PDB file of N, CA, C and O in Angstrom:
ATOM      1  N   MET A   1     102.434  90.441 122.413  1.00  0.00           N
ATOM      2  CA  MET A   1     103.511  90.175 121.710  1.00  0.00           C
ATOM      3  C   MET A   1     104.785  90.619 122.074  1.00  0.00           C
ATOM      4  O   MET A   1     104.613  91.534 122.878  1.00  0.00           O
ATOM      5  N   THR A   2     105.867  90.448 121.904  1.00  0.00           N
ATOM      6  CA  THR A   2     107.148  91.293 122.885  1.00  0.00           C
ATOM      7  C   THR A   2     107.853  91.949 121.665  1.00  0.00           C
ATOM      8  O   THR A   2     107.490  91.745 120.507  1.00  0.00           O
ATOM      9  N   ARG A   3     108.853  92.724 122.004  1.00  0.00           N
ATOM     10  CA  ARG A   3     109.729  93.301 120.940  1.00  0.00           C
ATOM     11  C   ARG A   3     110.350  92.382 120.451  1.00  0.00           C
ATOM     12  O   ARG A   3     110.376  92.400 119.221  1.00  0.00           O
ATOM     13  N   GLU A   4     111.002  91.365 121.061  1.00  0.00           N
ATOM     14  CA  GLU A   4     111.671  90.356 120.677  1.00  0.00           C
ATOM     15  C   GLU A   4     110.950  89.575 119.261  1.00  0.00           C
ATOM     16  O   GLU A   4     111.589  89.236 118.266  1.00  0.00           O
ATOM     17  N   HIS A   5     109.724  89.427 119.428  1.00  0.00           N
ATOM     18  CA  HIS A   5     108.941  88.659 118.679  1.00  0.00           C
ATOM     19  C   HIS A   5     108.981  89.525 117.310  1.00  0.00           C
ATOM     20  O   HIS A   5     109.389  88.946 116.303  1.00  0.00           O
ATOM     21  N   TRP A   6     108.607  90.784 117.223  1.00  0.00           N
ATOM     22  CA  TRP A   6     108.489  91.444 116.369  1.00  0.00           C
ATOM     23  C   TRP A   6     109.751  91.918 115.444  1.00  0.00           C
ATOM     24  O   TRP A   6     109.675  92.240 114.258  1.00  0.00           O
ATOM     25  N   ASP A   7     110.911  91.889 116.243  1.00  0.00           N
ATOM     26  CA  ASP A   7     112.235  92.085 115.761  1.00  0.00           C
ATOM     27  C   ASP A   7     112.488  90.994 114.933  1.00  0.00           C
ATOM     28  O   ASP A   7     112.887  91.140 113.778  1.00  0.00           O
ATOM     29  N   ALA A   8     112.249  89.726 115.534  1.00  0.00           N
ATOM     30  CA  ALA A   8     112.530  88.452 114.654  1.00  0.00           C
ATOM     31  C   ALA A   8     111.715  88.472 113.433  1.00  0.00           C
ATOM     32  O   ALA A   8     112.175  88.105 112.352  1.00  0.00           O
ATOM     33  N   THR A   9     110.539  88.885 113.584  1.00  0.00           N
ATOM     34  CA  THR A   9     109.675  88.956 112.306  1.00  0.00           C
ATOM     35  C   THR A   9     110.091  89.631 111.418  1.00  0.00           C
ATOM     36  O   THR A   9     110.108  89.226 110.256  1.00  0.00           O
ATOM     37  N   TYR A  10     110.550  90.907 111.811  1.00  0.00           N
ATOM     38  CA  TYR A  10     111.210  91.880 110.680  1.00  0.00           C
ATOM     39  C   TYR A  10     112.538  91.342 110.114  1.00  0.00           C
ATOM     40  O   TYR A  10     112.889  91.699 108.990  1.00  0.00           O
ATOM     41  N   GLU A  11     113.182  90.621 110.739  1.00  0.00           N
ATOM     42  CA  GLU A  11     114.528  90.094 110.309  1.00  0.00           C
ATOM     43  C   GLU A  11     114.335  88.875 109.409  1.00  0.00           C
ATOM     44  O   GLU A  11     115.174  88.531 108.576  1.00  0.00           O
ATOM     45  N   ALA A  12     113.338  88.329 109.594  1.00  0.00           N
ATOM     46  CA  ALA A  12     112.956  86.803 109.314  1.00  0.00           C
ATOM     47  C   ALA A  12     112.577  87.112 107.579  1.00  0.00           C
ATOM     48  O   ALA A  12     113.019  86.509 106.601  1.00  0.00           O
ATOM     49  N   LYS A  13     111.727  88.120 107.622  1.00  0.00           N
ATOM     50  CA  LYS A  13     110.946  88.295 106.291  1.00  0.00           C
ATOM     51  C   LYS A  13     111.162  89.849 105.627  1.00  0.00           C
ATOM     52  O   LYS A  13     111.283  90.866 106.310  1.00  0.00           O
ATOM     53  N   ALA A  14     111.180  89.809 104.438  1.00  0.00           N
ATOM     54  CA  ALA A  14     111.630  91.010 103.679  1.00  0.00           C
ATOM     55  C   ALA A  14     110.026  91.828 103.895  1.00  0.00           C
ATOM     56  O   ALA A  14     108.930  91.268 103.927  1.00  0.00           O
ATOM     57  N   TYR A  15     110.263  93.043 104.003  1.00  0.00           N
ATOM     58  CA  TYR A  15     108.902  93.969 104.440  1.00  0.00           C
ATOM     59  C   TYR A  15     107.803  93.532 103.620  1.00  0.00           C
ATOM     60  O   TYR A  15     106.681  93.417 104.115  1.00  0.00           O
ATOM     61  N   GLU A  16     108.099  93.199 102.025  1.00  0.00           N
ATOM     62  CA  GLU A  16     106.859  92.848 101.002  1.00  0.00           C
ATOM     63  C   GLU A  16     106.300  91.595 101.211  1.00  0.00           C
ATOM     64  O   GLU A  16     105.308  91.236 100.577  1.00  0.00           O
ATOM     65  N   GLU A  17     107.035  90.650 102.334  1.00  0.00           N
ATOM     66  CA  GLU A  17     106.458  89.550 102.531  1.00  0.00           C
ATOM     67  C   GLU A  17     105.613  89.307 103.648  1.00  0.00           C
ATOM     68  O   GLU A  17     105.083  88.229 103.920  1.00  0.00           O
ATOM     69  N   THR A  18     105.500  90.584 104.403  1.00  0.00           N
ATOM     70  CA  THR A  18     104.545  90.419 105.488  1.00  0.00           C
ATOM     71  C   THR A  18     103.115  90.671 105.178  1.00  0.00           C
ATOM     72  O   THR A  18     102.882  91.504 104.303  1.00  0.00           O
ATOM     73  N   GLY A  19     102.073  90.047 105.795  1.00  0.00           N
ATOM     74  CA  GLY A  19     100.925  90.031 105.615  1.00  0.00           C
ATOM     75  C   GLY A  19     100.263  91.630 105.344  1.00  0.00           C
ATOM     76  O   GLY A  19      99.333  91.915 104.590  1.00  0.00           O
ATOM     77  N   TRP A  20     100.935  92.398 106.075  1.00  0.00           N
ATOM     78  CA  TRP A  20     100.239  93.649 106.167  1.00  0.00           C
ATOM     79  C   TRP A  20     100.855  94.900 105.280  1.00  0.00           C
ATOM     80  O   TRP A  20     100.438  96.058 105.251  1.00  0.00           O
ATOM     81  N   PHE A  21     102.116  94.249 104.471  1.00  0.00           N
ATOM     82  CA  PHE A  21     102.472  95.338 103.535  1.00  0.00           C
ATOM     83  C   PHE A  21     101.906  95.950 102.612  1.00  0.00           C
ATOM     84  O   PHE A  21     101.299  95.270 101.784  1.00  0.00           O
ATOM     85  N   GLU A  22     101.926  97.181 102.495  1.00  0.00           N
ATOM     86  CA  GLU A  22     101.306  97.964 101.255  1.00  0.00           C
ATOM     87  C   GLU A  22     101.809  98.656 100.435  1.00  0.00           C
ATOM     88  O   GLU A  22     101.811  99.839 100.777  1.00  0.00           O
ATOM     89  N   ALA A  23     102.297  98.439  99.380  1.00  0.00           N
ATOM     90  CA  ALA A  23     103.096  99.123  98.308  1.00  0.00           C
ATOM     91  C   ALA A  23     102.816 100.700  98.198  1.00  0.00           C
ATOM     92  O   ALA A  23     103.699 101.521  97.954  1.00  0.00           O
ATOM     93  N   GLU A  24     101.493 101.002  98.407  1.00  0.00           N
ATOM     94  CA  GLU A  24     101.049 102.590  98.468  1.00  0.00           C
ATOM     95  C   GLU A  24     100.124 102.500  99.779  1.00  0.00           C
ATOM     96  O   GLU A  24      99.132 101.780  99.891  1.00  0.00           O
ATOM     97  N   PRO A  25     100.557 103.226 100.585  1.00  0.00           N
ATOM     98  CA  PRO A  25      99.268 103.500 101.919  1.00  0.00           C
ATOM     99  C   PRO A  25      98.349 104.504 101.361  1.00  0.00           C
ATOM    100  O   PRO A  25      98.281 105.658 101.784  1.00  0.00           O
ATOM    101  N   THR A  26      97.678 104.051 100.445  1.00  0.00           N
ATOM    102  CA  THR A  26      96.267 104.753  99.967  1.00  0.00           C
ATOM    103  C   THR A  26      95.437 105.110 101.054  1.00  0.00           C
ATOM    104  O   THR A  26      95.291 106.294 101.357  1.00  0.00           O
ATOM    105  N   VAL A  27      94.873 104.183 101.677  1.00  0.00           N
ATOM    106  CA  VAL A  27      93.776 104.340 102.695  1.00  0.00           C
ATOM    107  C   VAL A  27      94.401 105.327 103.735  1.00  0.00           C
ATOM    108  O   VAL A  27      93.683 106.258 104.102  1.00  0.00           O
ATOM    109  N   SER A  28      95.699 105.220 104.263  1.00  0.00           N
ATOM    110  CA  SER A  28      95.902 106.299 105.104  1.00  0.00           C
ATOM    111  C   SER A  28      96.047 107.461 104.585  1.00  0.00           C
ATOM    112  O   SER A  28      95.521 108.441 105.113  1.00  0.00           O
ATOM    113  N   LEU A  29      96.815 107.560 103.417  1.00  0.00           N
ATOM    114  CA  LEU A  29      96.637 108.890 102.869  1.00  0.00           C
ATOM    115  C   LEU A  29      95.226 109.610 102.654  1.00  0.00           C
ATOM    116  O   LEU A  29      94.955 110.787 102.895  1.00  0.00           O
ATOM    117  N   GLU A  30      94.518 108.760 102.217  1.00  0.00           N
ATOM    118  CA  GLU A  30      92.785 109.271 102.012  1.00  0.00           C
ATOM    119  C   GLU A  30      92.315 109.971 103.525  1.00  0.00           C
ATOM    120  O   GLU A  30      91.784 111.074 103.649  1.00  0.00           O
ATOM    121  N   LEU A  31      92.631 109.106 104.523  1.00  0.00           N
ATOM    122  CA  LEU A  31      92.083 109.423 105.676  1.00  0.00           C
ATOM    123  C   LEU A  31      92.742 110.813 106.136  1.00  0.00           C
ATOM    124  O   LEU A  31      92.024 111.733 106.529  1.00  0.00           O
ATOM    125  N   ILE A  32      94.125 110.924 106.071  1.00  0.00           N
ATOM    126  CA  ILE A  32      94.660 112.130 106.188  1.00  0.00           C
ATOM    127  C   ILE A  32      94.281 113.263 105.503  1.00  0.00           C
ATOM    128  O   ILE A  32      94.402 114.368 106.033  1.00  0.00           O
ATOM    129  N   GLU A  33      93.814 113.123 104.332  1.00  0.00           N
ATOM    130  CA  GLU A  33      93.339 113.973 103.329  1.00  0.00           C
ATOM    131  C   GLU A  33      92.008 114.591 104.038  1.00  0.00           C
ATOM    132  O   GLU A  33      91.850 115.738 104.455  1.00  0.00           O
ATOM    133  N   GLU A  34      91.013 113.393 104.054  1.00  0.00           N
ATOM    134  CA  GLU A  34      89.853 113.480 104.637  1.00  0.00           C
ATOM    135  C   GLU A  34      89.495 114.462 105.800  1.00  0.00           C
ATOM    136  O   GLU A  34      88.554 115.256 105.809  1.00  0.00           O
ATOM    137  N   CYS A  35      90.485 114.243 106.843  1.00  0.00           N
ATOM    138  CA  CYS A  35      90.837 115.016 108.141  1.00  0.00           C
ATOM    139  C   CYS A  35      91.307 116.391 107.926  1.00  0.00           C
ATOM    140  O   CYS A  35      91.418 117.244 108.805  1.00  0.00           O
ATOM    141  N   ARG A  36      91.572 116.528 106.685  1.00  0.00           N
ATOM    142  CA  ARG A  36      92.148 117.971 106.412  1.00  0.00           C
ATOM    143  C   ARG A  36      93.313 118.232 107.222  1.00  0.00           C
ATOM    144  O   ARG A  36      93.353 119.364 107.705  1.00  0.00           O
ATOM    145  N   VAL A  37      94.151 117.554 107.453  1.00  0.00           N
ATOM    146  CA  VAL A  37      95.705 117.524 107.984  1.00  0.00           C
ATOM    147  C   VAL A  37      96.459 118.350 107.198  1.00  0.00           C
ATOM    148  O   VAL A  37      96.627 118.093 106.005  1.00  0.00           O
ATOM    149  N   ALA A  38      97.022 119.489 107.824  1.00  0.00           N
ATOM    150  CA  ALA A  38      97.936 120.268 106.846  1.00  0.00           C
ATOM    151  C   ALA A  38      99.453 119.808 107.026  1.00  0.00           C
ATOM    152  O   ALA A  38      99.936 119.332 108.054  1.00  0.00           O
ATOM    153  N   PRO A  39     100.012 120.013 105.992  1.00  0.00           N
ATOM    154  CA  PRO A  39     101.317 119.593 105.979  1.00  0.00           C
ATOM    155  C   PRO A  39     102.261 120.340 107.103  1.00  0.00           C
ATOM    156  O   PRO A  39     103.282 119.746 107.449  1.00  0.00           O
ATOM    157  N   SER A  40     102.001 121.435 107.600  1.00  0.00           N
ATOM    158  CA  SER A  40     102.305 122.208 108.775  1.00  0.00           C
ATOM    159  C   SER A  40     101.901 121.437 110.305  1.00  0.00           C
ATOM    160  O   SER A  40     102.178 121.905 111.410  1.00  0.00           O
ATOM    161  N   GLU A  41     101.376 120.495 110.114  1.00  0.00           N
ATOM    162  CA  GLU A  41     100.871 119.806 111.414  1.00  0.00           C
ATOM    163  C   GLU A  41     101.361 118.507 111.745  1.00  0.00           C
ATOM    164  O   GLU A  41     101.823 117.783 110.863  1.00  0.00           O
ATOM    165  N   ALA A  42     101.303 118.160 112.904  1.00  0.00           N
ATOM    166  CA  ALA A  42     102.266 116.894 112.912  1.00  0.00           C
ATOM    167  C   ALA A  42     101.540 115.754 112.888  1.00  0.00           C
ATOM    168  O   ALA A  42     100.417 115.747 113.391  1.00  0.00           O
ATOM    169  N   VAL A  43     102.070 114.641 112.306  1.00  0.00           N
ATOM    170  CA  VAL A  43     101.379 113.385 112.273  1.00  0.00           C
ATOM    171  C   VAL A  43     102.175 112.154 112.876  1.00  0.00           C
ATOM    172  O   VAL A  43     103.374 111.970 112.667  1.00  0.00           O
ATOM    173  N   VAL A  44     101.448 111.412 113.575  1.00  0.00           N
ATOM    174  CA  VAL A  44     101.976 110.416 114.409  1.00  0.00           C
ATOM    175  C   VAL A  44     101.759 108.954 113.775  1.00  0.00           C
ATOM    176  O   VAL A  44     100.600 108.563 113.638  1.00  0.00           O
ATOM    177  N   ASP A  45     102.774 108.173 113.402  1.00  0.00           N
ATOM    178  CA  ASP A  45     102.314 107.038 112.830  1.00  0.00           C
ATOM    179  C   ASP A  45     102.892 105.881 113.834  1.00  0.00           C
ATOM    180  O   ASP A  45     104.048 105.479 113.964  1.00  0.00           O
ATOM    181  N   VAL A  46     101.731 105.500 114.476  1.00  0.00           N
ATOM    182  CA  VAL A  46     101.919 104.435 115.574  1.00  0.00           C
ATOM    183  C   VAL A  46     102.015 103.036 114.952  1.00  0.00           C
ATOM    184  O   VAL A  46     101.311 102.880 113.954  1.00  0.00           O
ATOM    185  N   GLY A  47     102.675 102.099 115.309  1.00  0.00           N
ATOM    186  CA  GLY A  47     103.107 100.910 114.440  1.00  0.00           C
ATOM    187  C   GLY A  47     103.373 101.032 113.010  1.00  0.00           C
ATOM    188  O   GLY A  47     102.804 100.309 112.192  1.00  0.00           O
ATOM    189  N   CYS A  48     104.263 101.970 112.671  1.00  0.00           N
ATOM    190  CA  CYS A  48     104.834 102.265 111.466  1.00  0.00           C
ATOM    191  C   CYS A  48     105.251 101.192 110.563  1.00  0.00           C
ATOM    192  O   CYS A  48     105.048 101.053 109.357  1.00  0.00           O
ATOM    193  N   GLY A  49     106.072 100.240 111.667  1.00  0.00           N
ATOM    194  CA  GLY A  49     106.733  99.153 110.619  1.00  0.00           C
ATOM    195  C   GLY A  49     107.509  99.524 109.659  1.00  0.00           C
ATOM    196  O   GLY A  49     108.165 100.534 109.912  1.00  0.00           O
ATOM    197  N   GLU A  50     107.701  98.940 108.396  1.00  0.00           N
ATOM    198  CA  GLU A  50     108.594  99.512 107.584  1.00  0.00           C
ATOM    199  C   GLU A  50     107.667  99.986 106.260  1.00  0.00           C
ATOM    200  O   GLU A  50     107.788  99.711 105.066  1.00  0.00           O
ATOM    201  N   SER A  51     106.721 100.790 106.958  1.00  0.00           N
ATOM    202  CA  SER A  51     105.827 101.499 105.982  1.00  0.00           C
ATOM    203  C   SER A  51     106.450 102.529 105.166  1.00  0.00           C
ATOM    204  O   SER A  51     107.420 103.192 105.532  1.00  0.00           O
ATOM    205  N   PHE A  52     105.768 102.656 103.877  1.00  0.00           N
ATOM    206  CA  PHE A  52     106.184 103.960 102.793  1.00  0.00           C
ATOM    207  C   PHE A  52     105.067 105.252 103.353  1.00  0.00           C
ATOM    208  O   PHE A  52     104.994 106.253 102.640  1.00  0.00           O
ATOM    209  N   LEU A  53     104.543 105.211 104.143  1.00  0.00           N
ATOM    210  CA  LEU A  53     103.383 106.224 104.637  1.00  0.00           C
ATOM    211  C   LEU A  53     104.584 107.527 104.851  1.00  0.00           C
ATOM    212  O   LEU A  53     104.469 108.528 104.144  1.00  0.00           O
ATOM    213  N   VAL A  54     105.517 107.447 105.683  1.00  0.00           N
ATOM    214  CA  VAL A  54     106.228 108.508 105.760  1.00  0.00           C
ATOM    215  C   VAL A  54     106.971 109.151 104.562  1.00  0.00           C
ATOM    216  O   VAL A  54     107.279 110.339 104.461  1.00  0.00           O
ATOM    217  N   ASP A  55     107.211 108.133 103.649  1.00  0.00           N
ATOM    218  CA  ASP A  55     107.729 108.809 102.437  1.00  0.00           C
ATOM    219  C   ASP A  55     106.711 109.506 101.638  1.00  0.00           C
ATOM    220  O   ASP A  55     106.961 110.605 101.141  1.00  0.00           O
ATOM    221  N   ARG A  56     105.654 108.964 101.499  1.00  0.00           N
ATOM    222  CA  ARG A  56     104.532 109.658 100.643  1.00  0.00           C
ATOM    223  C   ARG A  56     104.179 111.191 101.388  1.00  0.00           C
ATOM    224  O   ARG A  56     103.783 112.201 100.805  1.00  0.00           O
ATOM    225  N   LEU A  57     104.445 111.029 102.815  1.00  0.00           N
ATOM    226  CA  LEU A  57     103.903 112.372 103.531  1.00  0.00           C
ATOM    227  C   LEU A  57     105.107 113.328 103.320  1.00  0.00           C
ATOM    228  O   LEU A  57     104.843 114.503 103.066  1.00  0.00           O
ATOM    229  N   LEU A  58     106.453 112.923 103.404  1.00  0.00           N
ATOM    230  CA  LEU A  58     107.424 113.952 103.061  1.00  0.00           C
ATOM    231  C   LEU A  58     107.329 114.299 101.706  1.00  0.00           C
ATOM    232  O   LEU A  58     107.700 115.414 101.338  1.00  0.00           O
ATOM    233  N   GLU A  59     106.815 113.363 100.815  1.00  0.00           N
ATOM    234  CA  GLU A  59     106.637 114.015  99.520  1.00  0.00           C
ATOM    235  C   GLU A  59     105.645 114.976  99.060  1.00  0.00           C
ATOM    236  O   GLU A  59     105.549 115.486  97.944  1.00  0.00           O
ATOM    237  N   ARG A  60     104.891 115.149 100.140  1.00  0.00           N
ATOM    238  CA  ARG A  60     103.662 115.988 100.069  1.00  0.00           C
ATOM    239  C   ARG A  60     103.960 117.244 100.989  1.00  0.00           C
ATOM    240  O   ARG A  60     103.126 118.137 101.138  1.00  0.00           O
ATOM    241  N   GLY A  61     104.874 117.250 101.437  1.00  0.00           N
ATOM    242  CA  GLY A  61     105.614 118.487 102.260  1.00  0.00           C
ATOM    243  C   GLY A  61     105.234 118.771 103.618  1.00  0.00           C
ATOM    244  O   GLY A  61     105.082 119.854 104.184  1.00  0.00           O
ATOM    245  N   PHE A  62     105.085 117.372 104.110  1.00  0.00           N
ATOM    246  CA  PHE A  62     104.739 117.218 105.726  1.00  0.00           C
ATOM    247  C   PHE A  62     106.371 117.220 106.186  1.00  0.00           C
ATOM    248  O   PHE A  62     107.263 116.705 105.511  1.00  0.00           O
ATOM    249  N   LYS A  63     106.547 117.842 107.351  1.00  0.00           N
ATOM    250  CA  LYS A  63     107.787 117.779 107.963  1.00  0.00           C
ATOM    251  C   LYS A  63     107.830 117.448 109.497  1.00  0.00           C
ATOM    252  O   LYS A  63     108.855 117.049 110.050  1.00  0.00           O
ATOM    253  N   SER A  64     106.736 117.628 110.082  1.00  0.00           N
ATOM    254  CA  SER A  64     106.972 117.128 111.674  1.00  0.00           C
ATOM    255  C   SER A  64     106.215 115.624 111.588  1.00  0.00           C
ATOM    256  O   SER A  64     104.992 115.679 111.458  1.00  0.00           O
ATOM    257  N   LEU A  65     106.756 114.440 111.641  1.00  0.00           N
ATOM    258  CA  LEU A  65     106.315 113.310 111.482  1.00  0.00           C
ATOM    259  C   LEU A  65     107.047 112.567 112.793  1.00  0.00           C
ATOM    260  O   LEU A  65     108.226 112.772 113.081  1.00  0.00           O
ATOM    261  N   VAL A  66     106.186 111.697 113.520  1.00  0.00           N
ATOM    262  CA  VAL A  66     106.717 110.813 114.433  1.00  0.00           C
ATOM    263  C   VAL A  66     106.521 109.315 113.892  1.00  0.00           C
ATOM    264  O   VAL A  66     105.527 109.028 113.226  1.00  0.00           O
ATOM    265  N   LEU A  67     107.443 108.436 114.184  1.00  0.00           N
ATOM    266  CA  LEU A  67     107.309 107.242 113.665  1.00  0.00           C
ATOM    267  C   LEU A  67     107.410 106.125 115.130  1.00  0.00           C
ATOM    268  O   LEU A  67     108.418 106.101 115.836  1.00  0.00           O
ATOM    269  N   ALA A  68     106.625 105.567 115.302  1.00  0.00           N
ATOM    270  CA  ALA A  68     106.641 104.694 116.573  1.00  0.00           C
ATOM    271  C   ALA A  68     106.397 103.255 116.331  1.00  0.00           C
ATOM    272  O   ALA A  68     105.395 102.909 115.706  1.00  0.00           O
ATOM    273  N   ASP A  69     107.105 102.540 116.709  1.00  0.00           N
ATOM    274  CA  ASP A  69     106.884 100.832 116.524  1.00  0.00           C
ATOM    275  C   ASP A  69     107.759 100.164 117.572  1.00  0.00           C
ATOM    276  O   ASP A  69     108.845 100.632 117.914  1.00  0.00           O
ATOM    277  N   ILE A  70     107.204  98.985 118.094  1.00  0.00           N
ATOM    278  CA  ILE A  70     107.848  98.377 119.106  1.00  0.00           C
ATOM    279  C   ILE A  70     109.162  97.498 118.712  1.00  0.00           C
ATOM    280  O   ILE A  70     109.909  96.946 119.520  1.00  0.00           O
ATOM    281  N   SER A  71     109.276  97.489 117.338  1.00  0.00           N
ATOM    282  CA  SER A  71     110.325  96.605 116.757  1.00  0.00           C
ATOM    283  C   SER A  71     111.504  97.951 116.306  1.00  0.00           C
ATOM    284  O   SER A  71     111.290  98.942 115.607  1.00  0.00           O
ATOM    285  N   GLN A  72     112.614  97.572 116.922  1.00  0.00           N
ATOM    286  CA  GLN A  72     113.853  98.575 116.650  1.00  0.00           C
ATOM    287  C   GLN A  72     114.315  98.208 114.906  1.00  0.00           C
ATOM    288  O   GLN A  72     114.804  98.963 114.065  1.00  0.00           O
ATOM    289  N   VAL A  73     113.981  96.940 114.820  1.00  0.00           N
ATOM    290  CA  VAL A  73     114.382  96.477 113.335  1.00  0.00           C
ATOM    291  C   VAL A  73     113.664  97.393 112.287  1.00  0.00           C
ATOM    292  O   VAL A  73     114.205  98.067 111.412  1.00  0.00           O
ATOM    293  N   ALA A  74     112.197  97.262 112.590  1.00  0.00           N
ATOM    294  CA  ALA A  74     111.579  98.155 111.585  1.00  0.00           C
ATOM    295  C   ALA A  74     111.938  99.516 111.646  1.00  0.00           C
ATOM    296  O   ALA A  74     112.210 100.119 110.608  1.00  0.00           O
ATOM    297  N   LEU A  75     111.971 100.114 112.838  1.00  0.00           N
ATOM    298  CA  LEU A  75     112.512 101.566 112.679  1.00  0.00           C
ATOM    299  C   LEU A  75     113.806 101.881 112.127  1.00  0.00           C
ATOM    300  O   LEU A  75     114.030 102.987 111.635  1.00  0.00           O
ATOM    301  N   ASP A  76     114.746 100.885 112.189  1.00  0.00           N
ATOM    302  CA  ASP A  76     116.067 100.900 111.648  1.00  0.00           C
ATOM    303  C   ASP A  76     115.786 100.982 110.013  1.00  0.00           C
ATOM    304  O   ASP A  76     116.439 101.654 109.216  1.00  0.00           O
ATOM    305  N   GLU A  77     114.797 100.241 109.754  1.00  0.00           N
ATOM    306  CA  GLU A  77     114.518 100.192 108.143  1.00  0.00           C
ATOM    307  C   GLU A  77     113.834 101.423 107.570  1.00  0.00           C
ATOM    308  O   GLU A  77     114.016 101.918 106.458  1.00  0.00           O
ATOM    309  N   VAL A  78     112.951 101.858 108.605  1.00  0.00           N
ATOM    310  CA  VAL A  78     111.971 102.801 107.762  1.00  0.00           C
ATOM    311  C   VAL A  78     112.885 103.806 107.847  1.00  0.00           C
ATOM    312  O   VAL A  78     112.655 104.896 107.325  1.00  0.00           O
TER     313      VAL A  78
END
C-alpha cells in the first residue's frame, strides 16, 4: 500500500472508525511492562497511526518516544 492510500484512509475516516482503533492500548502497555522497559529508555512505535499509546506512555513518565508511520496525515493527528 502507498502513502497516498494511507493518507486517504486517515482523511476519510475518524480514527475511531478504523478497524484497528483501540480506545486504550492495553496489550501494548502490558507488553512494555512485561519487557520491563523503564521510562528512561526509548520506545519506538512503528505504524503508530493515530494511537493513544504515546499519550499513555507520556502519562507514565516516558520521555524518549519515536513515532513512525507511512501516513503524514496520521502523524499530524497523533
